[in-house]
DRENRORO-163254 format. One record per residue (C-alpha): x, y, z; residue number from 1. Coordinates in Angstrom, 2 decimals. Each point is the difference from the previous one (the first is absolute). Example, Ala and Ser with C-alpha at 12.3 -4.5 7.8 and 13.67 -1.06 7.14 Angstrom:
2
<filum <12.30, -4.50, 7.80>, 1>
<filum <1.37, 3.44, -0.66>, 2>
END
This chain:
374
<filum <19.46, 12.86, -5.18>, 1>
<filum <-1.36, -2.22, 2.22>, 2>
<filum <-3.16, -2.15, -0.62>, 3>
<filum <-2.38, 2.27, 2.82>, 4>
<filum <1.75, 3.47, -1.81>, 5>
<filum <-1.33, -1.27, -3.67>, 6>
<filum <-3.07, -0.86, 1.17>, 7>
<filum <-0.60, 3.08, 2.12>, 8>
<filum <1.18, 2.13, -2.99>, 9>
<filum <-1.85, -1.59, -2.67>, 10>
<filum <-3.14, -0.05, 1.65>, 11>
<filum <0.32, 3.48, 1.50>, 12>
<filum <0.14, 0.78, -3.69>, 13>
<filum <-3.22, -2.29, -0.46>, 14>
<filum <-1.82, 2.20, 2.51>, 15>
<filum <0.71, 3.43, -1.85>, 16>
<filum <-0.43, -1.73, -3.70>, 17>
<filum <-1.38, -2.96, -1.00>, 18>
<filum <2.75, -2.70, -0.87>, 19>
<filum <-1.63, -2.02, -3.03>, 20>
<filum <2.54, -2.53, 0.21>, 21>
<filum <-1.03, -0.53, 3.06>, 22>
<filum <-3.27, -1.23, -0.90>, 23>
<filum <-1.21, -3.59, -0.28>, 24>
<filum <-3.75, -0.62, -1.60>, 25>
<filum <-2.72, -0.80, 2.48>, 26>
<filum <-3.75, -0.19, -0.35>, 27>
<filum <-0.90, 1.79, 3.32>, 28>
<filum <-3.95, 0.04, 1.30>, 29>
<filum <-1.11, 3.26, -1.89>, 30>
<filum <-2.58, 0.58, 2.50>, 31>
<filum <2.73, 0.27, 3.09>, 32>
<filum <2.18, 2.57, -2.55>, 33>
<filum <-2.82, 1.99, -0.68>, 34>
<filum <-0.16, 1.96, 3.30>, 35>
<filum <4.10, 0.49, 0.21>, 36>
<filum <1.67, 3.00, -1.49>, 37>
<filum <1.54, 0.04, -3.09>, 38>
<filum <3.69, 0.47, 1.42>, 39>
<filum <-0.11, -2.73, 2.34>, 40>
<filum <-1.10, -2.45, -3.29>, 41>
<filum <2.68, 1.70, -2.07>, 42>
<filum <2.85, -0.60, 2.76>, 43>
<filum <-0.30, -3.34, 1.21>, 44>
<filum <2.16, -3.05, -1.08>, 45>
<filum <-1.06, -3.21, 0.21>, 46>
<filum <-0.48, -3.45, -1.54>, 47>
<filum <-3.22, -1.23, 1.10>, 48>
<filum <-2.66, 0.12, 2.22>, 49>
<filum <-0.04, -1.13, 3.45>, 50>
<filum <-3.14, 1.97, 0.95>, 51>
<filum <-1.75, -2.60, -0.94>, 52>
<filum <0.71, -2.34, 2.62>, 53>
<filum <-1.71, 3.18, 2.77>, 54>
<filum <-2.95, -1.31, 1.95>, 55>
<filum <-2.22, 2.36, 2.06>, 56>
<filum <1.35, 0.74, 3.69>, 57>
<filum <3.44, -1.15, -1.09>, 58>
<filum <2.90, 2.11, 1.40>, 59>
<filum <2.36, -0.13, -3.15>, 60>
<filum <3.72, 0.61, -0.37>, 61>
<filum <1.41, 1.65, -3.33>, 62>
<filum <3.96, -0.65, -0.09>, 63>
<filum <1.37, 3.04, -2.47>, 64>
<filum <-3.26, 1.94, -0.03>, 65>
<filum <1.29, 2.55, -2.15>, 66>
<filum <-2.85, 2.29, -1.54>, 67>
<filum <-2.43, -1.47, 2.21>, 68>
<filum <-2.05, -1.73, -2.81>, 69>
<filum <-0.54, -3.27, 1.15>, 70>
<filum <-0.29, 1.54, 3.76>, 71>
<filum <-2.72, 1.93, -0.78>, 72>
<filum <-1.91, -3.06, -2.23>, 73>
<filum <0.46, -2.00, 2.73>, 74>
<filum <-1.84, 2.77, 2.06>, 75>
<filum <-2.90, -0.94, -1.66>, 76>
<filum <-0.22, -3.16, 0.21>, 77>
<filum <0.83, -0.65, 3.77>, 78>
<filum <-2.99, 2.65, 0.84>, 79>
<filum <-0.82, 1.89, 3.59>, 80>
<filum <1.48, -2.89, 2.12>, 81>
<filum <3.31, -0.29, -1.90>, 82>
<filum <3.44, 1.41, -0.30>, 83>
<filum <2.69, 0.89, -2.25>, 84>
<filum <3.50, 0.67, 0.25>, 85>
<filum <2.41, 0.62, -2.41>, 86>
<filum <3.87, -0.20, 0.72>, 87>
<filum <2.68, 1.81, -2.26>, 88>
<filum <3.34, 1.25, 0.71>, 89>
<filum <-0.09, 2.96, -2.63>, 90>
<filum <-0.91, 3.31, 1.21>, 91>
<filum <-1.53, 1.30, -3.77>, 92>
<filum <-2.04, -2.82, -0.20>, 93>
<filum <-1.20, 0.02, 3.47>, 94>
<filum <-0.70, 3.96, -0.57>, 95>
<filum <-2.00, -0.82, -3.36>, 96>
<filum <-2.24, -2.56, 1.71>, 97>
<filum <-0.76, 1.94, 3.33>, 98>
<filum <-0.85, 2.98, -2.34>, 99>
<filum <-3.35, -1.43, -1.02>, 100>
<filum <-0.84, -1.35, 3.18>, 101>
<filum <-2.46, 2.16, 1.26>, 102>
<filum <-1.74, 0.24, -3.51>, 103>
<filum <0.32, -4.05, 0.18>, 104>
<filum <-1.34, -0.15, 4.05>, 105>
<filum <-3.45, 2.20, -1.53>, 106>
<filum <-0.54, -1.84, -2.84>, 107>
<filum <0.13, -3.43, 1.54>, 108>
<filum <-1.70, 1.12, 2.86>, 109>
<filum <2.83, -0.32, 3.26>, 110>
<filum <3.68, 0.28, 0.08>, 111>
<filum <1.11, -3.25, -0.12>, 112>
<filum <3.21, -0.10, -1.62>, 113>
<filum <3.39, 0.58, 1.71>, 114>
<filum <3.33, 0.58, -1.61>, 115>
<filum <2.97, -0.40, 2.22>, 116>
<filum <3.70, 0.06, -0.64>, 117>
<filum <2.05, -3.39, -0.34>, 118>
<filum <2.35, -2.17, -1.72>, 119>
<filum <-2.05, -3.19, -0.71>, 120>
<filum <2.74, -2.17, 0.82>, 121>
<filum <-0.26, 1.43, 3.43>, 122>
<filum <-3.51, 0.62, 0.95>, 123>
<filum <0.87, 0.82, 4.05>, 124>
<filum <2.08, 2.93, -0.76>, 125>
<filum <-1.99, 3.39, -0.32>, 126>
<filum <1.81, 2.05, -2.46>, 127>
<filum <-1.56, 3.09, 0.69>, 128>
<filum <0.93, -0.49, 3.56>, 129>
<filum <3.67, -0.43, -0.70>, 130>
<filum <0.00, 3.16, -2.19>, 131>
<filum <-1.37, 1.89, 3.08>, 132>
<filum <2.68, -1.74, 1.84>, 133>
<filum <2.75, 0.63, -2.48>, 134>
<filum <-1.01, 3.58, 0.16>, 135>
<filum <0.30, 0.64, 3.57>, 136>
<filum <3.00, -2.07, 0.41>, 137>
<filum <2.45, -0.20, -3.53>, 138>
<filum <1.86, -2.74, -0.24>, 139>
<filum <4.26, 1.56, -0.04>, 140>
<filum <1.79, -3.02, 1.30>, 141>
<filum <0.33, -3.79, 0.68>, 142>
<filum <-1.66, 0.64, 3.18>, 143>
<filum <-2.78, 1.41, -1.44>, 144>
<filum <-0.80, -2.54, -2.47>, 145>
<filum <-0.02, -2.75, 2.89>, 146>
<filum <-2.24, 2.16, 2.10>, 147>
<filum <-2.23, 0.37, -3.00>, 148>
<filum <-0.01, -3.68, -0.45>, 149>
<filum <-0.91, -0.75, 3.73>, 150>
<filum <-2.83, 2.74, -0.47>, 151>
<filum <-1.36, -1.81, -3.34>, 152>
<filum <-0.10, -3.42, 1.96>, 153>
<filum <-1.99, 1.11, 3.15>, 154>
<filum <-2.00, 2.08, -2.65>, 155>
<filum <-0.75, -3.09, -1.81>, 156>
<filum <-1.18, -1.74, 3.45>, 157>
<filum <-1.85, 2.49, 1.81>, 158>
<filum <-1.95, 1.72, -3.39>, 159>
<filum <0.63, -2.15, -2.80>, 160>
<filum <-1.58, 1.42, -3.07>, 161>
<filum <-2.17, -2.66, -0.83>, 162>
<filum <-0.80, -2.47, 3.30>, 163>
<filum <0.14, -3.65, -0.50>, 164>
<filum <-2.69, -2.13, -1.02>, 165>
<filum <-2.10, 3.29, -0.42>, 166>
<filum <-0.73, -0.24, -3.88>, 167>
<filum <-2.50, -2.38, -2.17>, 168>
<filum <1.00, 0.96, -2.98>, 169>
<filum <3.71, 0.83, -1.61>, 170>
<filum <-0.13, 1.27, -3.79>, 171>
<filum <2.91, 1.26, -1.97>, 172>
<filum <-0.17, 1.19, -3.79>, 173>
<filum <3.66, -0.82, -1.46>, 174>
<filum <2.13, 1.36, 2.61>, 175>
<filum <1.78, -3.12, 2.11>, 176>
<filum <1.98, -0.46, -3.35>, 177>
<filum <1.72, 3.89, 0.95>, 178>
<filum <1.50, -1.34, 3.36>, 179>
<filum <3.62, -0.91, 0.36>, 180>
<filum <0.48, -3.74, -0.56>, 181>
<filum <1.48, -0.12, 3.38>, 182>
<filum <-2.97, 1.38, 2.11>, 183>
<filum <-2.95, -2.12, -2.54>, 184>
<filum <-0.14, -2.81, 2.58>, 185>
<filum <-0.21, 2.63, 2.81>, 186>
<filum <-2.54, 1.40, -1.87>, 187>
<filum <-2.14, -3.16, -0.16>, 188>
<filum <0.62, -0.52, 3.49>, 189>
<filum <-1.85, 3.34, 1.01>, 190>
<filum <-2.75, -0.75, -1.93>, 191>
<filum <-0.67, -3.30, 2.00>, 192>
<filum <0.89, 1.81, 3.12>, 193>
<filum <-3.09, 2.94, -0.58>, 194>
<filum <-2.55, -2.46, -1.54>, 195>
<filum <-2.58, -1.54, 2.52>, 196>
<filum <-0.14, -3.64, 0.46>, 197>
<filum <-2.09, -1.09, -3.11>, 198>
<filum <0.40, 3.62, -1.44>, 199>
<filum <0.59, -0.09, -3.52>, 200>
<filum <2.88, 1.06, -2.76>, 201>
<filum <-0.70, 1.46, -3.37>, 202>
<filum <3.34, 1.18, -1.90>, 203>
<filum <-0.03, 0.96, -3.35>, 204>
<filum <3.48, 0.60, -1.55>, 205>
<filum <2.38, -0.91, -2.90>, 206>
<filum <2.27, -3.19, 0.17>, 207>
<filum <2.64, -1.88, -2.71>, 208>
<filum <0.06, -3.12, -1.71>, 209>
<filum <3.63, -0.68, 0.80>, 210>
<filum <2.37, 1.49, 2.80>, 211>
<filum <0.75, 3.79, -0.70>, 212>
<filum <3.79, 0.12, -0.53>, 213>
<filum <1.90, 2.28, 1.81>, 214>
<filum <0.87, 2.64, -2.27>, 215>
<filum <-3.54, 0.78, -1.10>, 216>
<filum <-0.11, 0.00, 4.04>, 217>
<filum <2.91, 2.99, 0.13>, 218>
<filum <-2.50, 1.91, -2.31>, 219>
<filum <-1.81, 2.82, 1.75>, 220>
<filum <-2.16, 1.03, -3.13>, 221>
<filum <-1.24, -4.12, -0.17>, 222>
<filum <-0.34, -0.15, 3.93>, 223>
<filum <-2.12, 2.94, 0.24>, 224>
<filum <-1.75, -0.89, -3.00>, 225>
<filum <-1.61, -2.83, 1.82>, 226>
<filum <2.32, -2.23, -1.93>, 227>
<filum <3.77, -1.77, 1.29>, 228>
<filum <-1.92, 0.10, 3.83>, 229>
<filum <-2.54, -2.78, -1.06>, 230>
<filum <0.21, -3.59, 1.82>, 231>
<filum <0.32, -2.79, -2.49>, 232>
<filum <-3.78, -1.16, 0.05>, 233>
<filum <0.45, -3.27, 2.24>, 234>
<filum <2.57, 1.58, 2.40>, 235>
<filum <-3.23, 2.74, 0.40>, 236>
<filum <-2.33, -2.33, 1.38>, 237>
<filum <2.68, -1.91, 1.86>, 238>
<filum <0.76, 2.83, 1.99>, 239>
<filum <-3.19, 0.43, 1.64>, 240>
<filum <-0.25, -3.47, 0.36>, 241>
<filum <3.29, 0.33, 1.91>, 242>
<filum <-1.40, 2.63, 2.13>, 243>
<filum <-3.07, -1.93, 1.14>, 244>
<filum <-2.76, 0.55, -2.33>, 245>
<filum <-2.12, -2.77, -1.41>, 246>
<filum <-2.36, -0.45, -2.76>, 247>
<filum <2.58, 2.07, -1.82>, 248>
<filum <-0.38, 0.23, -3.53>, 249>
<filum <-0.80, 1.85, -3.11>, 250>
<filum <-3.37, 1.53, -0.67>, 251>
<filum <0.98, 2.23, -3.35>, 252>
<filum <2.41, -1.07, -2.86>, 253>
<filum <0.61, 2.10, -2.98>, 254>
<filum <0.78, -2.47, -2.94>, 255>
<filum <1.91, 2.75, -1.49>, 256>
<filum <3.34, 1.66, 1.11>, 257>
<filum <-0.47, 3.74, 1.43>, 258>
<filum <3.68, 0.38, -1.62>, 259>
<filum <2.65, -2.50, -1.08>, 260>
<filum <3.60, 1.31, 0.87>, 261>
<filum <2.91, -2.23, -1.29>, 262>
<filum <-2.20, -2.90, -0.72>, 263>
<filum <-1.60, 0.04, 3.54>, 264>
<filum <-3.45, 0.05, 0.36>, 265>
<filum <-1.54, 2.66, 2.51>, 266>
<filum <-4.07, -0.20, 0.54>, 267>
<filum <-2.58, 1.12, 2.28>, 268>
<filum <-1.24, -2.41, 2.64>, 269>
<filum <-1.83, 0.08, 3.57>, 270>
<filum <0.31, -2.20, 2.19>, 271>
<filum <-2.42, -0.87, 3.42>, 272>
<filum <1.06, -1.75, 3.26>, 273>
<filum <-1.95, -0.05, 3.13>, 274>
<filum <1.75, 0.21, 3.84>, 275>
<filum <-0.80, -3.72, 1.71>, 276>
<filum <-2.41, 0.52, 2.89>, 277>
<filum <1.65, 0.28, 3.56>, 278>
<filum <-2.19, -2.68, 1.58>, 279>
<filum <0.37, -3.30, 1.67>, 280>
<filum <-0.23, -3.18, -2.47>, 281>
<filum <-2.33, -2.03, 1.99>, 282>
<filum <-1.79, -3.28, -1.73>, 283>
<filum <-3.34, 0.57, 0.58>, 284>
<filum <-0.98, -2.65, -2.46>, 285>
<filum <0.22, 2.00, -3.24>, 286>
<filum <0.60, -1.02, -3.38>, 287>
<filum <0.47, 0.94, -3.71>, 288>
<filum <-0.28, -1.72, -3.38>, 289>
<filum <2.37, 1.56, -2.64>, 290>
<filum <-2.31, -0.17, -2.91>, 291>
<filum <2.56, -0.42, -2.90>, 292>
<filum <0.78, 0.17, -3.23>, 293>
<filum <3.97, -1.06, 1.76>, 294>
<filum <0.28, -3.29, 1.61>, 295>
<filum <1.34, 1.65, 2.74>, 296>
<filum <1.38, 3.79, 1.48>, 297>
<filum <1.92, 1.29, 2.48>, 298>
<filum <-0.23, 3.07, 1.85>, 299>
<filum <2.55, 2.50, 1.30>, 300>
<filum <-0.16, -1.63, 3.81>, 301>
<filum <0.88, -3.48, -1.73>, 302>
<filum <-3.36, -1.38, 0.21>, 303>
<filum <-0.56, -2.19, -2.93>, 304>
<filum <-3.50, -0.72, -1.53>, 305>
<filum <-1.12, -3.04, -1.72>, 306>
<filum <-2.84, 0.69, -2.70>, 307>
<filum <-3.70, -0.98, 0.85>, 308>
<filum <1.40, -1.66, 3.37>, 309>
<filum <-0.79, 1.46, 4.00>, 310>
<filum <2.60, 1.43, 1.07>, 311>
<filum <0.38, 0.74, 3.95>, 312>
<filum <0.78, 3.74, 0.49>, 313>
<filum <-0.05, 2.12, 3.52>, 314>
<filum <-2.76, 2.86, 0.16>, 315>
<filum <2.58, 2.75, -0.95>, 316>
<filum <0.89, -1.82, -3.26>, 317>
<filum <-3.55, -0.61, -0.85>, 318>
<filum <-0.75, 3.85, 0.31>, 319>
<filum <2.95, 0.75, -2.48>, 320>
<filum <-0.66, -2.96, -2.42>, 321>
<filum <-3.49, 1.20, -0.16>, 322>
<filum <0.56, 3.67, 0.03>, 323>
<filum <0.10, 2.05, -3.03>, 324>
<filum <3.68, -1.06, -0.89>, 325>
<filum <-0.75, -3.92, -0.56>, 326>
<filum <-3.80, -0.07, 0.43>, 327>
<filum <-0.62, -0.90, -3.86>, 328>
<filum <2.25, -2.95, 0.51>, 329>
<filum <-0.94, -1.91, 3.25>, 330>
<filum <-3.38, -0.98, 1.33>, 331>
<filum <0.17, 0.57, 4.16>, 332>
<filum <-1.71, -2.36, 2.37>, 333>
<filum <-0.72, 0.93, 3.73>, 334>
<filum <-0.51, -2.37, 2.25>, 335>
<filum <-3.72, -0.89, 0.83>, 336>
<filum <0.74, 0.72, 3.86>, 337>
<filum <1.64, 3.29, 1.62>, 338>
<filum <2.82, -0.95, 2.27>, 339>
<filum <3.45, 1.78, 1.71>, 340>
<filum <1.92, -1.83, -1.85>, 341>
<filum <3.61, -1.35, 0.44>, 342>
<filum <3.34, 1.54, -1.00>, 343>
<filum <0.27, -1.26, -3.54>, 344>
<filum <2.72, -3.11, -0.19>, 345>
<filum <-0.20, -1.97, -3.43>, 346>
<filum <2.48, -0.72, -2.94>, 347>
<filum <-0.49, 2.07, -3.02>, 348>
<filum <-2.21, -1.77, -2.49>, 349>
<filum <-2.39, -1.98, 2.53>, 350>
<filum <-3.16, -0.82, -1.22>, 351>
<filum <-3.19, 0.70, 2.03>, 352>
<filum <-1.94, -2.96, -0.05>, 353>
<filum <-4.01, 1.05, -1.23>, 354>
<filum <-1.21, -1.58, 3.65>, 355>
<filum <2.40, 2.49, 1.98>, 356>
<filum <-1.27, 3.34, -1.97>, 357>
<filum <-3.24, -1.04, 1.07>, 358>
<filum <0.49, 0.88, 3.31>, 359>
<filum <2.68, -2.34, 1.63>, 360>
<filum <3.30, 1.92, 1.51>, 361>
<filum <3.10, -1.03, -1.78>, 362>
<filum <2.95, 0.24, 1.91>, 363>
<filum <3.68, -1.73, 0.57>, 364>
<filum <1.45, 0.32, 3.08>, 365>
<filum <3.41, 0.35, -1.36>, 366>
<filum <1.25, 1.40, -3.80>, 367>
<filum <0.41, -2.88, -2.17>, 368>
<filum <2.27, 0.69, -3.20>, 369>
<filum <1.54, 3.53, 1.20>, 370>
<filum <-0.98, 3.58, -1.33>, 371>
<filum <-3.64, -0.82, -0.46>, 372>
<filum <-1.30, 2.65, 2.03>, 373>
<filum <-1.74, 2.99, -1.74>, 374>
END
């Protein structure tokens, strides 16, 4: 049985009858659960609560939305100006989530939740549209298969299920591990594609303390049970860094493993990350001071910051370092006078003299040291 087939079968069963083996204890916000139908709560299978990262006005994308529990919780938090999109490939789970849409819209005050059919590793392909296409043009030959692939490519380009740079926050609850290993890098690239510059990610999932051996990966029961598809704890973070995210880190880490299989520990974690701002890197005289306690730290773009020293940064980096992701660790210092700025060109680790952050523009005519631009 393939990974996709075993996952579909397991969660179709979970849409019909609660699967206790898929349940990982989580302390959800009881106020947000209070208005949810009990069936949605009972048939939800997760390992964390990414809804606590939702902010008013957000457009939220929930990957592997299942029964819709996290979507309906998030809908209460985004408010009238926000929107929640749940993506799932399982028709039974989608039917369960949609079953309660009218009731939930009435309780929340508006219909701000949408459930769409898609694979989370291919967020551009609308599987509902593909089902309709196959009903009219079934694949009966290799020629039909080639034609279908060409049609899929056009659909991705012309009518993507989730558009580029369209989502403020991507969340997921114990689903990334269900994707085949060969598709995991593509999945995270897809997350990067759909998040807006400056947008956020909050992913609750299962990780292992060691790389899962191949014989465990071949067990469909362990895979569909959120075990053998888990990434190793370091590799999980690195995959998001490799995709281009910054401020990647563990915000939640369960000290006690959820399960131990053949000596391997599998535990629930939640990682957070942000997509870099798509802004020019301009030197306007900004600086930051790293508060400590470490003697120096590096960010994901290779910049080094020394404890207590006023360090030159471009305006974009200053926004990031003093924003929610890093703000507790840095003091931001703005120039005294507004100026149009010049393209940033300074070696990594440039120290900003006090006088220059009081108004004088810092600029070098040529890059020094190489690789220091933000």
